[in-house]
N, C-alpha and C positions, 0 to 999 in steps of 0.2 A: 657802189663805192660809198663808204661812210664819210661823214663830215671830216673826221680825223684823217682819213686817207686822202681826201681831196686837199685838205690844208697841207699835209706833208708833201703831196705831189706838187702842188703849186709852189711850196717853199724851195723845191729843188731848182726852180727857175729864178730865184731871188739872187741874181748874180753878185750884187754888192753886199748881200747879207745885212741889209738895213731893216729888214722886217716889213718892208713895203714892196708892192709889185708895181713896176712902172709899165708904161705902154709897151716898150720893147720887150720887157720880161714876159708880159702877158702874151704878146705875139709869139715869142719863142715857145711858150707853153702850148698855145693853140697849134703851132706848127709841129711841135714835138708829139702831139697827140694825133697827128695825121690830118689836121684840119685844113681845109681849103680856105682861101680868102682871109688868111690870118690877120692882115692889116685891117680889114673892114671889121671883122669880128672883135678884135681887141679894141678898136676905137669905140665900137658900140658897147662892148662890155665895160670899158673904163667909164664911159659916159653914164652908163646905167648904175654902176657900182660906186663911183666916187662921189659920195654924198657931200663931202666938205669942199670939193673943188680943188684939191691939192695937186691933182695930176697923178696920184698914186692910189693904190688900193691897200689900205692898212687892215689890221686885225678887226677893227670895228666895222669894216665894210665888206668883209668876206661873205657875210650872209646875202648882201645885195648881189655879189658876183655869183653866188650859188643860184639865186633866183633867176638871174639872167641865163646862166649856163643850162639850167633845167628847161627853161622856156624856149630858148633860141638855139641851143647847141645840141639838144638831145641827151645831155648828161643827166644821169640819175644819181641823186645823192639820198641815201636812206638815213633816217633819223634826223632830218632837218625840219 
């Protein structure tokens, strides 16, 4: 998966279309990908990616989420 594909895939779960991913939206994405323990993974992912402490992952923090996903979820993002 490319970074552009990952961003587009994640954007499909942005339910309120505010350009940010909430904990619930991230859990929906993990669940939608067939992931187990979505609540735990999204909590850890949000904690790891949310560098400004807003409770959301915004465009500036997507790279942090990619690093988490590659390290802990086995997701492969090429060109990152």
